[in-house]
Structure formats: structure tokens, C-alpha cells
C-alpha positions in Angstrom: 46.1 -0.9 -37.3 44.0 1.5 -35.2 40.9 0.7 -37.2 41.4 -3.0 -36.9 41.8 -2.7 -33.1 38.6 -0.7 -33.0 36.7 -3.2 -35.2 38.0 -6.3 -33.2 35.3 -6.3 -30.4 32.6 -6.1 -33.0 34.1 -9.0 -34.9 34.3 -11.1 -31.8 30.7 -10.2 -30.8 29.5 -11.2 -34.3 31.4 -14.5 -34.2 29.9 -15.3 -30.8 26.3 -14.7 -31.9 27.0 -16.2 -35.3 25.8 -13.1 -37.3 27.7 -11.1 -40.0 29.2 -7.8 -39.4 27.2 -6.4 -42.2 24.0 -7.6 -40.5 25.2 -6.0 -37.3 25.8 -2.6 -38.7 22.5 -2.8 -40.7 20.7 -3.5 -37.4 22.4 -0.7 -35.6 21.5 1.9 -38.2 18.0 0.6 -38.6 15.2 3.1 -37.4 13.1 1.9 -34.6 9.9 0.0 -35.5 6.3 0.9 -34.4 6.5 -1.7 -31.6 9.7 -0.2 -30.1 8.2 3.4 -30.4 5.0 2.2 -28.7 7.0 0.5 -25.8 8.9 3.8 -25.3 5.7 5.7 -25.0 4.2 3.2 -22.6 7.3 3.1 -20.5 7.0 6.9 -20.0 3.4 6.4 -18.8 4.4 3.6 -16.6 7.2 5.7 -15.0 4.6 8.4 -14.3 2.0 6.0 -12.8 4.7 4.3 -10.6 5.9 7.7 -9.4 2.3 8.8 -8.5 1.9 5.6 -6.5 4.8 6.6 -4.3 6.8 3.9 -6.1 4.7 1.2 -4.5 2.7 -0.2 -7.5 3.7 -3.4 -9.2 2.7 -4.5 -12.7 -0.9 -5.6 -11.8 -1.8 -2.2 -10.4 0.0 -0.2 -13.1 -1.8 -2.3 -15.6 -5.2 -1.5 -13.9 -4.4 2.2 -14.1 -3.4 2.1 -17.8 -6.7 0.2 -18.6 -8.7 2.9 -16.8 -6.9 5.5 -18.8 -8.2 3.6 -22.0 -5.0 1.7 -22.9 -5.5 -1.9 -24.0 -2.5 -3.8 -22.6 -1.7 -7.1 -21.0 0.0 -7.5 -17.6 2.9 -9.4 -19.1 3.8 -6.6 -21.4 3.7 -4.1 -18.4 5.9 -6.4 -16.4 8.4 -6.6 -19.2 8.5 -2.8 -19.6 9.0 -2.3 -15.8 11.8 -4.8 -15.9 13.4 -3.1 -18.7 13.1 0.3 -17.0 14.4 -1.2 -13.7 11.1 -0.4 -11.9 9.6 -2.6 -9.3 6.8 -2.4 -6.9 7.0 -2.9 -3.1 5.6 -6.3 -2.2 5.1 -8.1 1.0 7.3 -10.8 -0.3 10.3 -8.5 0.0 9.8 -8.6 3.7 10.2 -12.3 4.0 6.7 -13.6 3.2 5.4 -14.6 -0.2 2.1 -13.1 -1.6 0.7 -16.7 -1.8 1.7 -17.2 1.9 0.2 -13.8 2.8 -3.1 -14.7 1.3 -3.2 -18.1 3.1 -2.4 -16.2 6.3 -5.3 -13.8 6.0 -7.7 -16.5 4.9 -7.0 -18.3 8.1 -8.0 -15.3 10.3 -11.2 -15.7 12.3 -12.7 -12.3 13.0 -15.2 -11.9 15.8 -17.3 -9.2 14.0 -17.6 -11.0 10.7 -21.1 -11.9 11.5 -22.0 -8.2 10.8 -23.0 -7.8 7.1 -21.2 -4.6 6.0 -23.3 -2.6 3.6 -22.3 1.0 4.3 -19.6 3.1 6.0 -19.8 3.8 9.8 -21.1 0.3 10.8 -17.8 -1.0 12.2 -14.7 1.0 12.9 -11.5 -0.8 13.8 -8.5 0.5 15.8 -5.0 -0.7 16.6 -1.4 0.5 17.4 1.9 -0.3 15.8 5.5 0.6 16.5 7.7 2.8 14.4 11.2 4.3 15.1 12.8 7.8 15.2 16.6 7.8 15.8 16.4 4.2 17.1 13.6 5.2 19.7 10.2 3.8 19.6 7.2 5.8 18.5 3.6 4.5 18.6 1.0 5.0 15.8 -2.7 4.5 16.6 -5.2 4.5 13.7 -8.9 4.3 13.4 -10.2 2.6 10.2 -13.7 2.2 8.7 -13.9 -1.5 8.0 -16.4 -1.2 5.2 -14.2 1.1 3.1 -10.8 0.6 4.6 -10.6 4.3 4.9 -8.3 5.7 7.6 -10.4 8.1 9.6 -8.0 9.2 12.3 -4.4 8.6 13.5 -2.1 9.7 16.3 1.7 9.5 16.8 3.3 9.6 20.3 6.2 8.5 22.4 3.9 6.7 24.9 1.4 3.8 24.2 -1.5 4.7 26.4 -5.1 5.8 26.4 -4.0 9.4 25.5 -2.6 8.0 22.2 -5.8 6.0 21.2 -8.2 8.7 22.3 -6.4 11.3 20.0 -6.9 8.9 17.0 -10.6 8.3 18.0 -11.2 12.1 18.5 -9.8 12.9 15.0 -12.1 10.3 13.5 -15.1 11.6 15.3 -14.2 15.2 14.1 -14.2 13.8 10.5 -17.3 11.6 10.9 -20.2 11.7 13.4 -21.8 8.3 13.3 -24.9 7.8 15.3 -25.3 5.2 18.2 -25.0 1.5 17.3 -21.5 1.7 15.6 -19.3 -1.3 16.6 -15.7 -0.4 17.5 -13.4 -3.3 17.4 -9.8 -3.4 18.7 -7.3 -5.7 20.4 -7.4 -6.4 24.1 -4.8 -3.6 25.0 -5.1 -1.5 28.0 -5.2 1.6 25.9 -8.5 0.5 24.6 -9.8 -1.2 27.8 -9.1 1.9 30.0 -12.0 3.5 31.7 -11.5 6.8 29.9 -11.8 5.1 26.5 -14.7 3.0 27.4 -16.5 6.2 28.7 -16.2 7.6 25.2 -17.8 4.4 23.7 -20.7 4.9 26.2 -21.0 8.4 25.5 -21.2 7.9 21.8 -23.5 4.9 22.0 -20.9 2.6 20.5 -20.8 -1.1 21.0 -17.2 -2.0 22.0 -15.7 -5.3 20.5 -12.3 -6.8 21.2 -10.3 -9.7 19.9 -10.8 -13.1 21.4 -8.2 -14.1 23.9 -5.0 -15.2 22.1 -6.4 -14.2 18.7 -4.4 -11.1 17.8 -5.3 -11.5 14.1 -8.9 -10.9 14.7 -8.1 -7.3 13.8 -6.8 -8.2 10.2 -7.9 -5.0 8.3 -5.7 -2.7 10.4 -2.8 -5.3 10.4 -3.0 -5.3 6.6 -2.8 -1.5 6.7 0.2 -1.5 8.9 1.8 -4.1 6.8 1.3 -2.0 3.7 2.6 1.1 5.3 5.8 -0.5 6.4 6.5 -2.6 3.4 5.5 -0.1 0.8 6.8 3.2 2.3 8.5 3.1 5.7 10.9 0.2 5.0 14.4 1.6 4.3 13.7 5.1 5.6 15.5 6.6 8.4 13.8 9.3 10.5 15.8 11.8 12.6 12.8 13.8 13.9 9.2 13.1 14.8 8.1 15.7 12.2 9.9 13.8 9.4 7.9 10.7 10.5 4.6 12.6 10.8 4.9 14.1 7.3 5.7 10.6 5.9 2.6 9.3 7.6 0.5 12.2 6.2 1.8 11.5 2.7 1.1 7.8 2.8 -2.3 7.9 4.6 -3.5 10.5 2.0 -2.3 8.4 -0.8 -3.8 5.3 0.8 -7.2 6.9 1.1 -7.4 8.8 -2.0 -5.3 7.0 -4.6 -4.2 3.5 -3.7 -5.9 0.8 -5.5 -7.6 -1.9 -3.2 -8.4 -5.3 -4.9 -11.0 -5.9 -2.2 -12.8 -2.6 -3.1 -13.3 -3.4 -6.8 -9.9 -1.9 -7.5 -10.9 1.4 -6.1 -9.4 3.7 -3.4 -11.3 4.0 -0.1 -12.7 7.4 -0.7 -14.0 6.6 -4.3 -15.5 3.4 -3.0 -17.4 5.2 -0.3 -18.7 7.7 -3.0 -20.1 4.8 -5.0 -22.1 3.6 -2.0 -23.7 7.0 -1.3 
């Protein structure tokens, strides 16, 4: 009777799927085939790639990395293996906007400095400020980005949104790079960029200052895109109890963004590698 009770669920399952019990036991005892073994090996590599991407890459970028490593594989297979392993990338769509909607959104942006033909780094730098939270209190992140390579050159985090914040990010960028006169620096029309102290730096460096057109906040699309990636891929869902926790998180993501993250607009390279190809 005990053996019959143990066998009963198998019998019900076999009847449900219209297979014989002998066939079921034969399938269960069968050794894994080459395809299954290859899937297991690929899954291990996918888990490693996804982990190195700070758990942000979806199947397209994971597949790109595998191809770079010499693996011939299609995106559908990568997506299937990621689903089986319960691995998912971080996408803008998870924050309420579809990828198609995001593309339409950025295609509609009119940028005042698009007339400049970008052929090298240090032609146009762009800056902006965004909001983050520590224990429910606002913190402000200012960044400076090279528009040509999308590389983050400087950043600053503070409790106050003013010229001190934006100057700190700019000074960090200037310590990293020393572009000559003629560079165009583009930002929004915030007082932290329009302040006399900030404009004095522009004049001293010989930079041409550019700002968004009135009412056109999306003129600064490249930095807005970076902020969106930062928040949707790495900040969303995290809680910060101290400023240092937030700073360390920003250091980690910005280093990943500059040195590792694949950018489709940069021939699927990261900003640092893209700059090296232009040298």
C-alpha cells in the first residue's frame, strides 16, 4: 500500500500528459544530452557576465559580451537561458516607460549644440544636476560628461544645490583633463550654472558657455540619459542611511559606466575604450 501511495502522483502526472510510466522513468534516468550540457555551461558564463555588469545587462548586452569572447550564439537562446536562470536586466521599462517609448522620447529632443560635429573628446562637455535621497532627505548630484564619448569626467554630491556643487564637479573634470580654449560647456539654465562664480571659470578657461533654450529642459539629453541609467539600473530599490553609502554606490556605478558598460551609441564599447580608439 505504501508503494502504491508513493507511485500515485506519478501515475496521475503520466495520465495528465498522456505518457507511460515506463517512458517517464526512462526519461528521468537518461543522461543529459550535449545540448543540455552546453546550456548549463553557457548559463554559468551568463551568470558571471550579468554579475560583472552589476546585474544590469539584459540579453542583448549579455549576448554582445559572449560574442566578443568568441561564442557563436543568438539572442533568443541567451534570453531563454536567462529566463530559466531567473536572471533579468534593469530596463527603463521597469520604471514606467517602454523602451520604444524611450527611443521616441529621445528622438524628439532638439539639442542646441547638435550643429557641432563631434569628432574627438573635449569638444563639448555637458553638465547637469539630479536628486537622490539619504534617509528620506534630498542630496544633489552634479556631473560633467564629455558629450563625444559619454564619459563622466567629474561629479560632486552635496546637501545643497548651488554653485559650490557644480564647481566641485567641474574642478574634478579639469583635474582629470585639461582642454584648451574653445571647448563648449552646455548645461541647463539653473542658477548654479549661471552664477558669476561659475561663469568666471568659463571665461578663465576660455570655454564657450551654452545653455538650454527656454522651456527646453531636454536639450541636455546625454546627461539626462546617464541619470536615467544610474537610477533605473543601480539606485532603484536601494536605501541609503549615510552619505558615504551613497557616495560609494556612485563611485562603483560611475567606474562601471566609464570602464565596462556597453553603449550602443559607441559601437557597443564603453566610454574609455571608445576614447582610446579615437586617439
